[in-house]
DSSP file (Angstrom, degrees, kcal/mol; ACC not computed):
  #  RESIDUE AA STRUCTURE BP1 BP2  ACC     N-H-->O    O-->H-N    N-H-->O    O-->H-N    TCO  KAPPA ALPHA  PHI   PSI    X-CA   Y-CA   Z-CA
    1    1 A M              0   0    0      0, 0.0     2,-0.5     0, 0.0    13,-0.1   0.000 360.0 360.0 360.0 -24.8  -40.6   15.4   38.7
    2    2 A F        +     0   0    0     11,-0.1     2,-0.4     2,-0.0    13,-0.2  -0.609 360.0 179.2 -80.4 122.2  -37.5   13.3   39.8
    3    3 A T  E     -A   14   0A   0     11,-0.5    11,-2.1    -2,-0.5     2,-0.4  -0.971  10.7-156.2-121.3 135.7  -37.8    9.6   38.9
    4    4 A R  E     -A   13   0A   0     -2,-0.4     2,-0.4     9,-0.2     9,-0.2  -0.935  11.0-177.5-116.0 136.9  -35.1    7.1   39.7
    5    5 A R  E     -A   12   0A   0      7,-2.0     7,-3.5    -2,-0.4     2,-0.5  -0.999  22.0-137.9-125.8 133.1  -34.5    3.8   38.0
    6    6 A V  E     +A   11   0A   0     -2,-0.4     5,-0.2     5,-0.2     2,-0.2  -0.801  22.8 179.1 -96.4 127.7  -31.7    1.6   39.3
    7    7 A H        -     0   0    0      3,-3.4     3,-0.1    -2,-0.5     5,-0.0  -0.490  50.4 -75.7-109.2-175.2  -29.4   -0.2   36.8
    8    8 A Q  S    S+     0   0    0      1,-0.2     3,-0.0    -2,-0.2    -2,-0.0   0.929 122.0   0.7 -51.8 -58.6  -26.5   -2.5   37.6
    9    9 A N  S    S+     0   0    0     52,-0.0     2,-0.3    -3,-0.0    53,-0.3   0.223 130.4  36.5-119.8  13.6  -23.9    0.1   38.6
   10   10 A Y        -     0   0    0     51,-0.2    -3,-3.4    -3,-0.1     2,-0.4  -0.976  66.5-124.5-158.1 166.7  -25.9    3.4   38.3
   11   11 A Q  E     -AB   6  60A   0     49,-2.5    49,-3.0    -2,-0.3     2,-0.5  -0.915  17.6-136.5-117.9 145.8  -29.2    5.1   38.7
   12   12 A M  E     -AB   5  59A   0     -7,-3.5    -7,-2.0    -2,-0.4     2,-0.5  -0.887  21.7-169.3 -99.6 130.9  -31.2    7.0   36.1
   13   13 A I  E     -AB   4  58A   0     45,-2.9    45,-2.6    -2,-0.5     2,-0.5  -0.983  14.0-145.0-123.6 127.6  -32.8   10.2   37.2
   14   14 A R  E     +AB   3  57A   0    -11,-2.1   -11,-0.5    -2,-0.5    43,-0.2  -0.780  42.0 134.7 -88.0 131.7  -35.3   12.2   35.3
   15   15 A T  E     - B   0  56A   0     41,-3.5    41,-2.1    -2,-0.5     2,-0.2  -0.572  45.1 -98.0-148.2-151.3  -34.9   15.9   35.8
   16   16 A D    >   -     0   0    0     39,-0.2     3,-1.6    -2,-0.2    38,-0.2  -0.804  42.0 -83.9-138.4-177.9  -34.9   19.1   33.7
   17   17 A G  T 3  S+     0   0    0     36,-3.0    37,-0.1     1,-0.3    33,-0.1   0.484 117.5  65.3 -71.6  -3.5  -32.4   21.4   32.1
   18   18 A R  T 3  S+     0   0    0     35,-0.3    -1,-0.3     4,-0.1     2,-0.1   0.562  71.0 119.2 -92.1  -9.0  -31.8   23.5   35.2
   19   19 A D    <>  -     0   0    0     -3,-1.6     4,-2.5     1,-0.1     5,-0.2  -0.363  62.5-141.6 -62.0 128.0  -30.2   20.6   37.1
   20   20 A E  H  > S+     0   0    0      1,-0.2     4,-2.1     2,-0.2     5,-0.2   0.874 100.7  51.1 -61.4 -39.9  -26.7   21.5   38.1
   21   21 A A  H  > S+     0   0    0      2,-0.2     4,-2.2     1,-0.2    -1,-0.2   0.913 110.7  49.4 -64.9 -41.6  -25.3   18.0   37.4
   22   22 A F  H  > S+     0   0    0      1,-0.2     4,-2.5     2,-0.2    -2,-0.2   0.934 110.6  50.2 -60.5 -46.7  -26.9   18.0   33.9
   23   23 A L  H  X S+     0   0    0     -4,-2.5     4,-1.9     1,-0.2    -1,-0.2   0.857 109.2  51.5 -63.1 -35.7  -25.4   21.5   33.2
   24   24 A K  H  X S+     0   0    0     -4,-2.1     4,-1.9     2,-0.2    -1,-0.2   0.919 110.9  47.6 -67.4 -43.0  -21.9   20.3   34.3
   25   25 A L  H  X S+     0   0    0     -4,-2.2     4,-2.5     1,-0.2    -2,-0.2   0.909 110.7  52.0 -63.1 -41.3  -22.1   17.3   32.0
   26   26 A V  H  X S+     0   0    0     -4,-2.5     4,-2.8     1,-0.2    -1,-0.2   0.873 105.9  54.9 -63.0 -36.9  -23.3   19.5   29.1
   27   27 A S  H  X S+     0   0    0     -4,-1.9     4,-1.7     2,-0.2    -1,-0.2   0.912 108.9  47.7 -62.2 -41.9  -20.4   21.8   29.7
   28   28 A N  H  X S+     0   0    0     -4,-1.9     4,-1.9     2,-0.2    -2,-0.2   0.912 111.1  52.0 -63.0 -42.5  -18.1   18.8   29.3
   29   29 A L  H  X S+     0   0    0     -4,-2.5     4,-2.7     1,-0.2    -2,-0.2   0.931 107.0  52.1 -58.5 -47.3  -19.9   17.8   26.2
   30   30 A D  H  X S+     0   0    0     -4,-2.8     4,-1.6     1,-0.2    -1,-0.2   0.863 106.0  54.5 -61.1 -36.2  -19.5   21.2   24.7
   31   31 A Q  H  X S+     0   0    0     -4,-1.7     4,-0.8     1,-0.2    -1,-0.2   0.918 111.5  44.8 -62.3 -43.0  -15.8   21.1   25.3
   32   32 A E  H >X S+     0   0    0     -4,-1.9     4,-1.9     1,-0.2     3,-0.8   0.903 110.1  54.6 -66.5 -40.8  -15.5   17.8   23.4
   33   33 A L  H 3X S+     0   0    0     -4,-2.7     4,-3.3     1,-0.3     5,-0.4   0.801  96.5  65.2 -67.1 -27.9  -17.8   19.1   20.6
   34   34 A R  H 3X S+     0   0    0     -4,-1.6     4,-1.3    -5,-0.2    -1,-0.3   0.882 106.9  44.1 -59.3 -35.8  -15.5   22.1   20.0
   35   35 A V  H << S+     0   0    0     -4,-0.8    -2,-0.2    -3,-0.8    -1,-0.2   0.944 117.5  43.2 -73.2 -49.5  -12.8   19.6   18.9
   36   36 A Y  H  < S+     0   0    0     -4,-1.9    -2,-0.2     1,-0.2    -3,-0.2   0.924 122.0  38.4 -60.8 -46.3  -15.1   17.5   16.8
   37   37 A D  H >< S+     0   0    0     -4,-3.3     3,-2.2     1,-0.2    -1,-0.2   0.721  81.7 176.6 -84.3 -22.7  -16.9   20.4   15.1
   38   38 A G  G >< S+     0   0    0     -4,-1.3     3,-1.7    -5,-0.4     4,-0.2  -0.310  73.7   1.4  56.6-128.5  -14.0   22.8   14.7
   39   39 A E  G 3  S+     0   0    0      1,-0.3     3,-0.5     2,-0.1     4,-0.3   0.688 130.6  63.3 -65.2 -19.0  -15.1   25.9   12.9
   40   40 A E  G <> S+     0   0    0     -3,-2.2     4,-2.0     1,-0.2     3,-0.4   0.510  74.5  96.2 -83.1  -3.9  -18.7   24.7   12.7
   41   41 A H  H <> S+     0   0    0     -3,-1.7     4,-2.9     1,-0.2    -1,-0.2   0.876  79.5  53.1 -58.1 -41.7  -19.1   24.7   16.5
   42   42 A L  H  > S+     0   0    0     -3,-0.5     4,-1.1    -4,-0.2    -1,-0.2   0.895 108.1  51.9 -61.9 -38.8  -20.7   28.1   16.7
   43   43 A F  H >4 S+     0   0    0     -3,-0.4     3,-0.5    -4,-0.3     4,-0.3   0.960 115.4  40.3 -60.2 -51.2  -23.3   27.0   14.1
   44   44 A Y  H >< S+     0   0    0     -4,-2.0     3,-1.9     1,-0.2     4,-0.2   0.879 106.3  63.4 -67.4 -38.8  -24.2   23.9   16.1
   45   45 A S  H >< S+     0   0    0     -4,-2.9     3,-1.5     1,-0.3    -1,-0.2   0.792  91.1  65.8 -61.4 -28.0  -24.1   25.5   19.5
   46   46 A Q  T << S+     0   0    0     -4,-1.1     3,-0.3    -3,-0.5    -1,-0.3   0.740 105.3  45.2 -65.6 -20.3  -27.0   27.8   18.7
   47   47 A Y  T <  S+     0   0    0     -3,-1.9    -1,-0.3    -4,-0.3    -2,-0.2   0.299 105.3  63.7-102.7   7.7  -29.3   24.7   18.5
   48   48 A N    <   +     0   0    0     -3,-1.5    -1,-0.2    -4,-0.2    -2,-0.1  -0.008  65.8 139.8-122.9  29.0  -28.0   23.1   21.6
   49   49 A K        -     0   0    0     -3,-0.3    -3,-0.0     1,-0.1    -4,-0.0  -0.395  47.2-144.7 -70.2 150.7  -29.0   25.5   24.3
   50   50 A T    >   +     0   0    0     -2,-0.1     3,-2.0     2,-0.1   -33,-0.1   0.522  60.0 121.6 -94.4  -7.0  -30.3   24.1   27.6
   51   51 A D  T 3  S+     0   0    0      1,-0.3     3,-0.1   -33,-0.0    -2,-0.1  -0.342  82.9   8.4 -56.9 129.7  -32.8   26.9   28.2
   52   52 A G  T 3  S+     0   0    0      1,-0.3     2,-0.6    -2,-0.1    -1,-0.3   0.506  82.5 149.5  79.8   4.1  -36.3   25.5   28.4
   53   53 A I    <   +     0   0    0     -3,-2.0   -36,-3.0     1,-0.2   -35,-0.3  -0.615  15.6 174.0 -72.2 119.1  -35.3   21.8   28.5
   54   54 A K        +     0   0    0     -2,-0.6     2,-0.5    17,-0.4    -1,-0.2   0.516  64.1  55.3-101.8  -9.0  -38.0   20.2   30.6
   55   55 A H  E     + C   0  71A   0     16,-0.7    16,-2.8   -39,-0.1     2,-0.3  -0.876  63.2 149.9-134.3 100.4  -37.0   16.6   30.1
   56   56 A A  E     -BC  15  70A   0    -41,-2.1   -41,-3.5    -2,-0.5     2,-0.4  -0.956  26.6-153.6-129.0 148.8  -33.4   15.6   31.0
   57   57 A V  E     -BC  14  69A   0     12,-3.0    12,-1.6    -2,-0.3     2,-0.4  -0.976   8.6-169.4-123.6 136.2  -32.0   12.3   32.2
   58   58 A I  E     -BC  13  68A   0    -45,-2.6   -45,-2.9    -2,-0.4     2,-0.5  -0.975  14.0-144.7-123.5 138.3  -28.9   11.9   34.3
   59   59 A A  E     -BC  12  67A   0      8,-2.4     7,-3.2    -2,-0.4     8,-1.1  -0.911  17.6-159.4 -99.1 128.0  -27.0    8.6   35.1
   60   60 A L  E     -BC  11  65A   0    -49,-3.0   -49,-2.5    -2,-0.5     2,-0.5  -0.928  10.2-175.7-109.1 129.2  -25.6    8.6   38.6
   61   61 A G  E >  S- C   0  64A   0      3,-3.0     3,-1.6    -2,-0.5   -51,-0.2  -0.991  79.9 -12.1-122.2 122.3  -22.7    6.2   39.5
   62   62 A S  T 3  S-     0   0    0     -2,-0.5    -1,-0.1   -53,-0.3     3,-0.1   0.894 129.5 -57.6  53.0  42.1  -21.6    6.3   43.1
   63   63 A E  T 3  S+     0   0    0      1,-0.2     2,-0.4    -3,-0.1    -1,-0.3   0.618 116.5 116.3  65.2  15.0  -23.7    9.5   43.6
   64   64 A K  E <  S-C   61   0A   0     -3,-1.6    -3,-3.0   -43,-0.0     2,-0.4  -0.947  72.7-117.3-114.2 134.2  -21.7   11.2   40.8
   65   65 A A  E     +C   60   0A   0     -2,-0.4    -5,-0.2    -5,-0.2     3,-0.1  -0.563  41.7 163.8 -69.9 123.5  -23.3   12.3   37.5
   66   66 A I  E     +     0   0A   0     -7,-3.2    21,-2.9    -2,-0.4     2,-0.3   0.543  56.8  11.4-120.3 -13.0  -21.7   10.3   34.8
   67   67 A A  E     -CD  59  86A   0     -8,-1.1    -8,-2.4    19,-0.2    -1,-0.3  -0.989  57.8-176.4-161.7 160.3  -23.9   10.7   31.7
   68   68 A C  E     +CD  58  85A   0     17,-2.8    17,-2.4    -2,-0.3     2,-0.3  -0.974   8.6 175.6-155.5 168.4  -26.9   12.6   30.4
   69   69 A G  E     -C   57   0A   0    -12,-1.6   -12,-3.0    -2,-0.3     2,-0.3  -0.939  13.5-158.9-165.7 164.8  -29.4   13.1   27.6
   70   70 A A  E     -CD  56  82A   0     12,-2.4    12,-2.8    -2,-0.3     2,-0.4  -0.955   9.0-138.5-149.4 165.8  -32.4   15.3   27.0
   71   71 A L  E     -CD  55  81A   0    -16,-2.8   -16,-0.7    -2,-0.3   -17,-0.4  -0.956  12.5-176.1-127.0 146.7  -35.6   15.7   25.0
   72   72 A R  E     - D   0  80A   0      8,-1.6     8,-3.5    -2,-0.4   -19,-0.1  -0.986  35.7-108.5-139.7 131.3  -37.1   18.8   23.4
   73   73 A P  E     + D   0  79A   0      0, 0.0     6,-0.2     0, 0.0     3,-0.1  -0.356  35.2 176.1 -58.0 134.9  -40.5   18.8   21.6
   74   74 A Y        -     0   0    0      4,-3.0     2,-0.2     1,-0.5     5,-0.2   0.780  63.6 -25.2-106.2 -47.9  -39.9   19.2   17.8
   75   75 A D  S    S-     0   0    0      3,-1.5    -1,-0.5     0, 0.0     3,-0.2  -0.798  85.8 -69.2-149.4-167.7  -43.5   18.9   16.5
   76   76 A T  S    S+     0   0    0     -2,-0.2    37,-0.1     1,-0.2     3,-0.0   0.696 132.1  26.6 -69.8 -17.3  -46.8   17.3   17.6
   77   77 A V  S    S+     0   0    0     35,-0.1    37,-2.0     1,-0.1    36,-1.6   0.523 113.0  71.8-116.6  -9.7  -45.5   13.8   17.1
   78   78 A S  E     - e   0 114A   0     35,-0.2    -4,-3.0    34,-0.2    -3,-1.5  -0.901  49.9-165.7-122.7 137.1  -41.7   14.1   17.6
   79   79 A M  E     -De  73 115A   0     35,-2.6    37,-2.4    -2,-0.4     2,-0.5  -0.927  23.8-135.0-108.0 141.4  -39.3   14.7   20.4
   80   80 A E  E     -De  72 116A   0     -8,-3.5    -8,-1.6    -2,-0.4     2,-0.4  -0.859  13.5-133.9 -99.4 127.5  -35.8   15.6   19.5
   81   81 A V  E     +D   71   0A   0     35,-3.0    37,-0.5    -2,-0.5     2,-0.3  -0.661  36.3 173.5 -78.6 129.1  -33.0   13.9   21.4
   82   82 A K  E     +D   70   0A   0    -12,-2.8   -12,-2.4    -2,-0.4   -34,-0.1  -0.896  43.1  19.4-134.0 159.9  -30.4   16.4   22.6
   83   83 A R  E     +     0   0A   0     -2,-0.3     2,-0.4   -14,-0.2    -1,-0.1   0.767  63.6 177.3  55.8  40.9  -27.3   16.7   24.7
   84   84 A M  E     +     0   0A   0    -15,-0.1     2,-0.3    -3,-0.1   -15,-0.2  -0.625  13.7 154.8 -74.6 126.8  -26.3   13.0   24.8
   85   85 A Y  E     -D   68   0A   0    -17,-2.4   -17,-2.8    -2,-0.4     2,-0.4  -0.970  27.8-172.1-158.3 138.4  -23.0   12.6   26.8
   86   86 A V  E     -D   67   0A   0     -2,-0.3   -19,-0.2   -19,-0.2     5,-0.1  -1.000  38.7-109.3-128.5 131.7  -21.1   10.0   28.8
   87   87 A M    >   -     0   0    0    -21,-2.9     3,-2.4    -2,-0.4     4,-0.3  -0.327  35.2-114.5 -57.6 140.4  -18.0   10.9   30.7
   88   88 A P  G >  S+     0   0    0      0, 0.0     3,-1.4     0, 0.0    -1,-0.1   0.821 112.8  55.8 -50.9 -40.2  -14.9    9.3   29.0
   89   89 A E  G 3  S+     0   0    0      1,-0.3    -2,-0.1     3,-0.0   -23,-0.0   0.582 109.2  48.5 -73.1  -6.9  -14.1    6.9   31.8
   90   90 A F  G X  S+     0   0    0     -3,-2.4     3,-0.5   -24,-0.2     5,-0.4   0.245  85.7 118.0-113.6  10.5  -17.6    5.4   31.8
   91   91 A R  T <   +     0   0    0     -3,-1.4    -4,-0.0    -4,-0.3     0, 0.0  -0.349  63.6  33.5 -77.2 160.2  -17.9    4.8   28.0
   92   92 A R  T 3  S+     0   0    0     -2,-0.1    -1,-0.2     1,-0.1    -3,-0.0   0.786  89.2 102.5  66.0  30.7  -18.4    1.4   26.4
   93   93 A M  S <  S-     0   0    0     -3,-0.5    -2,-0.1     0, 0.0    -1,-0.1   0.286  98.5-104.1-120.3   4.8  -20.4    0.2   29.4
   94   94 A G  S  > S+     0   0    0      3,-0.0     4,-1.8     4,-0.0     5,-0.1   0.526  85.2 124.0  85.2   5.8  -23.9    0.5   27.8
   95   95 A I  H  > S+     0   0    0     -5,-0.4     4,-2.7     1,-0.2     5,-0.2   0.898  70.4  53.7 -68.5 -39.8  -24.8    3.7   29.7
   96   96 A S  H  > S+     0   0    0      1,-0.2     4,-2.6     2,-0.2    -1,-0.2   0.894 108.0  51.1 -62.9 -38.0  -25.5    5.7   26.6
   97   97 A K  H  > S+     0   0    0      2,-0.2     4,-2.6     1,-0.2    -1,-0.2   0.905 110.8  49.1 -63.2 -40.4  -28.0    2.9   25.4
   98   98 A S  H  X S+     0   0    0     -4,-1.8     4,-2.4     2,-0.2    -2,-0.2   0.910 111.5  48.4 -65.8 -42.1  -29.7    3.1   28.8
   99   99 A I  H  X S+     0   0    0     -4,-2.7     4,-2.3     2,-0.2    -2,-0.2   0.948 113.3  47.8 -60.8 -48.7  -30.0    6.9   28.7
  100  100 A L  H  X S+     0   0    0     -4,-2.6     4,-2.3     1,-0.2    -2,-0.2   0.905 111.5  50.2 -61.2 -42.8  -31.4    6.7   25.1
  101  101 A H  H  X S+     0   0    0     -4,-2.6     4,-2.6     1,-0.2    -1,-0.2   0.908 109.6  51.1 -62.2 -42.3  -33.9    4.0   26.1
  102  102 A E  H  X S+     0   0    0     -4,-2.4     4,-2.4     1,-0.2    -1,-0.2   0.898 109.9  50.1 -62.5 -40.4  -35.0    6.1   29.1
  103  103 A L  H  X S+     0   0    0     -4,-2.3     4,-2.5     2,-0.2    -1,-0.2   0.900 110.3  50.1 -64.1 -40.7  -35.5    9.1   26.8
  104  104 A E  H  X S+     0   0    0     -4,-2.3     4,-2.4     2,-0.2    -2,-0.2   0.920 111.0  48.8 -63.3 -43.9  -37.5    7.0   24.4
  105  105 A L  H  X S+     0   0    0     -4,-2.6     4,-2.6     2,-0.2    -2,-0.2   0.935 112.7  47.9 -59.6 -46.7  -39.7    5.7   27.3
  106  106 A W  H  X S+     0   0    0     -4,-2.4     4,-1.8     1,-0.2    -2,-0.2   0.904 109.8  52.6 -62.9 -42.7  -40.3    9.2   28.5
  107  107 A S  H  <>S+     0   0    0     -4,-2.5     5,-2.3     1,-0.2    -1,-0.2   0.930 111.4  46.2 -58.7 -46.6  -41.1   10.4   25.1
  108  108 A A  H ><5S+     0   0    0     -4,-2.4     3,-1.7     1,-0.2    -2,-0.2   0.898 108.9  55.5 -64.0 -40.9  -43.7    7.7   24.6
  109  109 A E  H 3<5S+     0   0    0     -4,-2.6    -1,-0.2     1,-0.3    -2,-0.2   0.839 105.5  53.3 -59.8 -32.8  -45.2    8.4   28.1
  110  110 A L  T 3<5S-     0   0    0     -4,-1.8    -1,-0.3    -5,-0.2    -2,-0.2   0.465 125.1-104.5 -82.4  -1.6  -45.7   12.0   27.1
  111  111 A G  T < 5S+     0   0    0     -3,-1.7     2,-0.3     1,-0.3    -3,-0.2   0.520  74.8 137.3  93.3   6.1  -47.6   10.8   24.0
  112  112 A Y      < -     0   0    0     -5,-2.3    -1,-0.3    -6,-0.2   -34,-0.2  -0.640  37.6-162.2 -85.0 145.4  -44.9   11.4   21.3
  113  113 A R        +     0   0    0    -36,-1.6    44,-2.6    -2,-0.3    45,-1.3   0.580  65.9  41.0-103.3 -12.4  -44.6    8.7   18.7
  114  114 A R  E     -eF  78 156A   0    -37,-2.0   -35,-2.6    42,-0.3     2,-0.4  -0.993  56.8-153.3-142.9 142.4  -41.1    9.4   17.3
  115  115 A C  E     -eF  79 155A   0     40,-2.9    40,-2.2    -2,-0.4     2,-0.3  -0.959  20.2-177.5-111.0 135.0  -37.7   10.5   18.4
  116  116 A I  E     +eF  80 154A   0    -37,-2.4   -35,-3.0    -2,-0.4     2,-0.3  -0.869   4.1 171.8-124.3 161.2  -35.4   12.3   16.0
  117  117 A L  E     - F   0 153A   0     36,-1.9    36,-2.4    -2,-0.3     2,-0.4  -0.990  23.0-141.0-163.2 162.4  -31.9   13.6   16.4
  118  118 A E  E     + F   0 152A   0    -37,-0.5     2,-0.3    -2,-0.3    34,-0.2  -0.978  23.6 167.7-126.0 141.1  -28.9   15.1   14.7
  119  119 A T  E     - F   0 151A   0     32,-2.3    32,-2.5    -2,-0.4     2,-0.3  -0.937  39.0 -93.3-143.2 168.9  -25.3   14.2   15.2
  120  120 A G  E >   - F   0 150A   0     -2,-0.3     3,-1.6    30,-0.2     7,-0.2  -0.640  23.4-132.7 -86.6 141.2  -22.0   14.9   13.4
  121  121 A K  T 3  S+     0   0    0     28,-3.6    -1,-0.1    -2,-0.3    29,-0.1   0.784 107.6  59.7 -60.9 -27.5  -20.7   12.5   10.9
  122  122 A R  T 3  S+     0   0    0     27,-0.3     2,-1.6     1,-0.2    -1,-0.3   0.606  83.3  84.8 -78.2 -10.8  -17.3   12.7   12.5
  123  123 A Q    <>  +     0   0    0     -3,-1.6     4,-2.3     1,-0.2     3,-0.4  -0.584  57.8 170.8 -89.2  74.5  -18.8   11.4   15.8
  124  124 A L  H  > S+     0   0    0     -2,-1.6     4,-2.4     1,-0.3    -1,-0.2   0.831  71.0  53.8 -60.5 -37.3  -18.4    7.8   14.8
  125  125 A E  H  > S+     0   0    0      2,-0.2     4,-2.3    -3,-0.2    -1,-0.3   0.896 110.1  48.0 -65.3 -39.1  -19.3    6.4   18.2
  126  126 A A  H  > S+     0   0    0     -3,-0.4     4,-2.4     2,-0.2     5,-0.2   0.925 110.9  50.2 -67.3 -44.6  -22.5    8.4   18.3
  127  127 A V  H  X S+     0   0    0     -4,-2.3     4,-2.2    -7,-0.2    -2,-0.2   0.925 112.2  48.2 -59.1 -44.6  -23.5    7.3   14.8
  128  128 A A  H  X S+     0   0    0     -4,-2.4     4,-2.7    -5,-0.2    -1,-0.2   0.901 109.2  54.1 -63.7 -41.1  -22.8    3.7   15.7
  129  129 A L  H  X S+     0   0    0     -4,-2.3     4,-1.4     2,-0.2    -2,-0.2   0.949 110.1  45.7 -57.2 -50.7  -24.9    4.0   18.9
  130  130 A Y  H  <>S+     0   0    0     -4,-2.4     5,-2.7     1,-0.2     3,-0.2   0.907 113.9  47.9 -64.6 -41.9  -27.9    5.3   17.1
  131  131 A R  H ><5S+     0   0    0     -4,-2.2     3,-1.5    -5,-0.2    -1,-0.2   0.921 110.8  51.8 -63.3 -42.1  -27.7    2.7   14.4
  132  132 A N  H 3<5S+     0   0    0     -4,-2.7    -1,-0.2     1,-0.3    -2,-0.2   0.751 106.2  55.7 -65.4 -23.3  -27.3   -0.1   17.1
  133  133 A C  T 3<5S-     0   0    0     -4,-1.4    -1,-0.3    -3,-0.2    -2,-0.2   0.088 125.4-101.2 -97.5  22.0  -30.4    1.3   18.8
  134  134 A Q  T < 5 +     0   0    0     -3,-1.5     2,-0.3     1,-0.2    -3,-0.2   0.719  69.3 152.4  67.3  25.9  -32.5    0.9   15.7
  135  135 A Y      < -     0   0    0     -5,-2.7     2,-0.4    -6,-0.2    -1,-0.2  -0.682  34.2-144.7 -81.1 142.8  -32.5    4.5   14.6
  136  136 A V  E     -G  154   0A   0     18,-2.9    18,-1.8    -2,-0.3     2,-0.1  -0.901  18.0-110.6-113.1 135.3  -32.8    5.0   10.9
  137  137 A E  E     -G  153   0A   0     -2,-0.4    16,-0.3    16,-0.2     3,-0.0  -0.404  40.3-178.9 -64.6 136.7  -31.1    7.7    8.9
  138  138 A I  E     -G  152   0A   0     14,-2.4    14,-0.7    -2,-0.1     3,-0.1  -0.850  38.7 -77.0-128.3 164.8  -33.5   10.3    7.5
  139  139 A P        -     0   0    0      0, 0.0     6,-0.1     0, 0.0    12,-0.1  -0.346  65.4 -88.2 -59.4 145.9  -32.9   13.4    5.4
  140  140 A N        -     0   0    0      4,-0.1     2,-0.2    10,-0.1     6,-0.1  -0.317  53.2-153.5 -57.9 136.2  -31.5   16.3    7.4
  141  141 A Y    >   -     0   0    0     -3,-0.1     3,-2.4     4,-0.1     4,-0.3  -0.647  42.8 -15.6-111.7 165.8  -34.3   18.3    9.0
  142  142 A G  G >  S-     0   0    0      1,-0.3     3,-1.5    -2,-0.2    -2,-0.0  -0.058 130.5  -0.8  47.6-129.4  -34.8   21.9   10.2
  143  143 A P  G 3  S+     0   0    0      0, 0.0    -1,-0.3     0, 0.0    -3,-0.0   0.589 128.6  65.6 -70.5  -8.6  -31.6   23.8   10.6
  144  144 A Y  G X   +     0   0    0     -3,-2.4     3,-2.2     2,-0.1    -2,-0.2   0.481  68.6 122.6 -93.1  -3.4  -29.5   20.8    9.5
  145  145 A K  T <  S+     0   0    0     -3,-1.5     3,-0.1     1,-0.3    -4,-0.1  -0.397  86.3   7.3 -59.0 128.8  -30.8   20.7    5.9
  146  146 A G  T 3  S+     0   0    0      1,-0.2     2,-0.7    -2,-0.1    -1,-0.3   0.485  91.6 136.0  78.7   2.2  -27.8   21.1    3.6
  147  147 A V    X   -     0   0    0     -3,-2.2     3,-1.1     1,-0.2    -1,-0.2  -0.765  44.5-155.1 -88.0 114.2  -25.2   20.8    6.4
  148  148 A E  T 3  S+     0   0    0     -2,-0.7    -1,-0.2     1,-0.3    -2,-0.1   0.832  89.0  48.8 -60.2 -39.0  -22.5   18.4    5.1
  149  149 A N  T 3  S+     0   0    0    -29,-0.1   -28,-3.6   -28,-0.1   -27,-0.3   0.610  94.9  94.3 -79.9 -11.7  -21.3   17.3    8.6
  150  150 A S  E <   -F  120   0A   0     -3,-1.1     2,-0.4   -30,-0.2   -30,-0.2  -0.565  48.0-176.3 -87.6 144.8  -24.8   16.5    9.9
  151  151 A I  E     -F  119   0A   0    -32,-2.5   -32,-2.3    -2,-0.2     2,-0.3  -0.994  12.6-156.0-134.9 132.6  -26.5   13.2    9.9
  152  152 A C  E     -FG 118 138A   0    -14,-0.7   -14,-2.4    -2,-0.4     2,-0.3  -0.826  10.0-174.5-115.2 149.3  -30.1   12.8   11.2
  153  153 A F  E     -FG 117 137A   0    -36,-2.4   -36,-1.9    -2,-0.3     2,-0.3  -0.891   6.3-163.0-135.6 162.1  -32.0    9.8   12.5
  154  154 A E  E     -FG 116 136A   0    -18,-1.8   -18,-2.9    -2,-0.3     2,-0.3  -0.981   4.3-172.8-143.1 157.1  -35.4    8.8   13.7
  155  155 A K  E     -F  115   0A   0    -40,-2.2   -40,-2.9    -2,-0.3     2,-0.5  -0.945  23.4-133.5-147.8 129.8  -37.0    6.0   15.7
  156  156 A W  E     +F  114   0A   0     -2,-0.3   -42,-0.3   -42,-0.2   -43,-0.1  -0.729  23.4 179.4 -83.1 126.0  -40.7    5.4   16.1
  157  157 A V              0   0    0    -44,-2.6   -43,-0.2    -2,-0.5    -1,-0.1   0.523 360.0 360.0-108.7  -8.9  -41.4    4.8   19.8
  158  158 A L              0   0    0    -45,-1.3   -44,-0.1   -47,-0.0   -45,-0.1   0.315 360.0 360.0-128.4 360.0  -45.1    4.2   19.8
């Protein structure tokens, strides 16, 4: 299951939600999200569990896990992008774009035609990333319908 792709200063590894490095990065992400989400954190955290994630990507720099992202099937044509995170000292280097691209490739390889995702409106860097990667804003879906802080996106990958 483990696939490696080498980029300039890091490697992309395909794994799953049981990977210890992935779980450590997700723990860091959750700490940051507690600040962004404030009182809404408990609501969001129920939809961000790592149980059952079969498709996760980790970026390794100098053999250290520095970033991650994951996919979860949403419906028969869509994969939902989850758990996107880059360690603060490695941000603004294009790693998040590489992680997102790898997730899109993997989604297409699995036969899914669309990637969807939700992020918080206060996460300005995340919103900018998705827009820069040609994601288009869509009405909030599923549990995010009517949630004021949520913004949802889609991108057709096939």
